[in-house]
N, C-alpha and C positions, 0 to 999 in steps of 0.2 A: 470608490473612486471621489476623486477633488471635487467639489461643486465650487463651479467660478462663477461670480456674477458678468453678463456681456460688457463689454466696452462701449463707449459712445461709440457710432459711426460705425463698429465693429459690423461684417458681413456672417451669417449664417455658415458659411463656411470656413471661414476665419477663426468664429467661435470654435466649431466643432474641432479645428487642427489643435489649437491651444488646448482645451481640454484634454486632446489625446496626450499633448507634451506635459501637462500638468501630469496625469495618470502614469506617464513612464517616468517622471522626476519619483513618483512618489515609491517607485523601485527601487530607487537608487543606492538608498541603504541597505537593502538585502540584496541586490545583485553585489556589491561590495563584500558583505560579508559572508553570503555562499560562492561568492567565485573559490572556483576549485575544488570545492566540497562534494564529498559523494554524498548522495541521495538516494536510499532508497524506494522503490516505490511498488508497493504490491498491487495487481492491476486485478480487479473479478467485479464480482454482480454484473448490473447493468450496463455499464460502460464497456463490459466484453460482448456482451450479445445483440448489443443498439448499433446499426451499421455507422450511425450519424456520431455515436459517443467513440467506436472505435476510432474514428477518423478525427475527431476532436483530441483525442488522448494520446495518437500518437505525434499530430501536431505539439500537444504541449511539453511529450519528452524533447522533441525535437530542440523546439525552445528554450528548454532548461539548459541543454549542449551548447547552442550558439550564446546563450548568458554565461557560459563558464562554470555552470555546473557538471558535476558527473553522473547521470543517473544511471539507475542499476534497476531493471525491470525483474520482479518475480510474480508469475502467475501460478493458477490453477486452472482449472476448466469444468466443474462440476455439471453446467449443463451442458454441455458438448459431449462428456462423456457418458451423459445420463441417454442422450439421443443416439449416442455409438450403441451403445448395450442392448436397448431396445431394438437398435437396426439390424442388430446379428444374434438376437433373441436367446442374450445372456440376462439370465434375472439378476438385479439389481434391488438390495434391500439395506436397510439403515440401522445400527443400532447404536443407543447413545447419542442419536446426531452425528455418527460417522457411518460412512458407506464400508459395507462388509466387503472386502474384496480379493475374492478368489484367486488362483493362480490364473486362471483364464480370463476371469475381470482385468486381471493387473496387466494382461497382457494388452488388453483395449486401453485400458488407462495410458500405457507409457504408449502406445499409438497414438492416441488423441494428443494427449499433452506436449508431446515431443516433435511429433509428426504433423499435426495438424494446427492446434493453436500456438504452440510455438513458431510456426512459419507463418501463418497468417500476422502475428503481431510483429516480426522482424519484416514482412514483405511491407505493413503499412509504415514504418517507421524508414525503410530503405526509400519508400517514395519521395524522400527528400533530401536521399544523399547517402552512402556508403558508410554507415555508422552503425547500424546494428549486427552485432553476432549471436544467433540463437544457440546456447547449450540446453543440456539437463542437469540437475542437479548429480545427475551420477556419474557426469562427464571427469574425469579428474579427480573422482571422489570429492567432489564440491561439499556436497553433505552425504554426510553418513548418519545414519539411523537403525534401531533398533525396535523391535517389535512393542507394538502401542499395547498395553493392558487397560480395557474396560471393566468399570464394574456395574451388574445389571440386579438389581435385588437383592444387592449384599453378595453377589457372588460372581468372578470373573469368566466373562465372555469372548470368545475366541471373533475376534473381525478379520482374521486373515493378516494380506501383504500389506496393514496398514501401519506405518512407521514412526517413531516420534525422532526427532533430530538429536542426536548425540554429538556430532562434531560438524566442523565446519574446516574446509581446506580452502581457503580465499584465493591460493597462487592464479589458477587460473584466471579468475574473474577480474584480480588485482592487473594481471597480465594487458587482458583487452581493456581494462581503462588506460592504464597508461599508454597505451597504442590509440588512444583518441576515439574507442569504441564504445558502444553504448551495450553490456551484456542482458539479453533476457533468456530469464533461467526458468526451468521447467521447475514445479514441484514433486520432483521424482527423487530419491535418494539411493545410495548405494547400503542393501543391507548386509548388519553381520554375518549371515550365513552368504554371501555371495550373490545372492541376487538382488532385486527392487524390491523398494517399498514407495507407497502411495504415502505423500506427506500432506497435511495441512498447511496450505499455503501461507497463512496469516505465521505460522511457526515458524516457515521456512525464511519467510521476511525478515522477521524479529533476528533469527539468528542469524543471518546473513548480515544485518547490518552493524551487529554487533561485531561479528570477525574480521568487516572490512574498517570498522573505525568510523562510520556514516556519522553524520551529523543531523542527518533527519530518517526518520522512517516515517513513509506516510503511507496509507492503507486506504484505496478507496472501497466503498461498499454503497449499500444501498440506501442508508438512512444519514440523517443530517449529520449526527453525532450522538454522543450520549444523552440521555435525556434524565433527568433527576425522579427518581420515586415514579416514573411512567407505569401505567397512562393517570395516576393520581395527580403526577405536576407533570406539566408538559415543556419546562423551561431546559432548553439547552444549556450543558455545561461544557463553556468555551474551554476552560483553564482546569486542570489538575495537576496535583503532586502527589509523586508515587504513595505517600502515606493515604491521602485523601483517596488514591482509587482501590489501595489494598482494602479498606473499610466499603467500599461499593462491592467489590468483586460475588460477594456471595449472595447478593440482591439481585445480580442482573440474568438477563434471557440464557438460554443457550446458545441462541444465535449471536447475541453481543460478547458472552463471555471468552470465546478462544482469543477472536480480536483486541481485546483492553487486556488478555492476560499477555497477550504477544508483545504490545505496546508497555507493558510495565517491566516483562523480561527487557527488553530493548533497552530501555532506560536505565533500567538498574546494572546493563553490561555496562553502560558508558554513552549510550547514544542520548546527546542533549534534549531531543524535542522529537515524540512521539504522537503522529496526528490520526484518526480517523475522521475522512471526509465524504460527502457526498458524491459516488461516481456519475450521479444521474444528471448533474451540473456542468455543462459542458466546460472545459477548462478551469474547473476547481482546485486544480492541481495548480495553476498557476495563481490564482486566489490567493490559496494557503501561503505558498511561498512568497507571495512578492507584494502583497500588502499590507499596510497596516492593520487592518481588521481581522483579515484570517476568516476562515472559516471552519467550522466543525470543530471537533473539539480536541483539546493537544494535552500529551501528558508531560512535563517537563520536570528534570532536577535542576534547581535553582542555581546551583554552584558551579555545574555543566554549562549551564545554557550562559550565566552571567560571561564565563571563560569563553564561549564562542562567540559573544556578541561584544567584546571588549575590541575597543577601537571602531566601533561602529557608530561614530557621531554622536554618542550620547543616546541613539536610538534604544529605546527599551521597549521587551514585548510588549506583546496586547495585556490586558488587562481582562480580568474574570468579567464573562459575558452572558449575559442571559437573553435570550429569545422567545416570545410567546407561537412556540411553532409545534406542531405535534408529526410523528414520522408517518408518513404516507406507503411504506412497504408493508410486511408482515415480519419484518425484521425489528421487533419492539424490544425496549430495555425490562 
């Protein structure tokens, strides 16, 4: 935020109002640049399970909408799926960091993602107006997938109905956006065998961002961003280009790897900017989009970004920034 010295004779209320006006003006270049642009937001982590953060997230999405952006929400629901599987007595195991999804478990996954989590997100957004429309990735074949193969100890392991997104048909989503709606999409995809697959929400959001020609992909998670050589080095990396990220991928933890791979695929696919931000911070989404400083880690393509920012009053993207902070959750680099 902009720090402004108090003027002589200015009351406390006047000073507070002027500070608010200054912060709004700080957002002006970004409002101008992103007006009418599509922004895909992957929603997950603690922002999805904390009641306060759920409310703040819905407010942020509606703010983006009223500010002239075209937000699209893609979500998973790991904690909610685990809770429901426990409740109905279906065993849930993980292999190579992925949930082994039997046919029986897939029924529960589909029910929770599409019938519970999706409806809750839509309801929170629609408390502010008739904006959100909930769909599944299987609706209108928005996302198609093939069975994902994983290797464990040198051998392929069967993890059931877990899919890898192979194709996106964005027409239904584009139609909702054109109609002035906010699409909220659960990460279930149409399978190549006619059934459905559970797909990683990070990769689903990345694939959808590319298909929609989005200007930004923003991924909410439970860490502040990507850290350089954690835990030996606790400096937050503010900005990376695709080459720098490719070089870092082999050193990343299993928790951060799919998120950064999703960012890389998005930018390689033509999305100018992809971000990892801390969903535990209320309105971190707005801080990332509308402030000079930004938050979290951004992956960008310089040429695509320059085209995006053309005509932005000479407003340049943020420069490299490091902060001496460490992650406070179990998801480390």
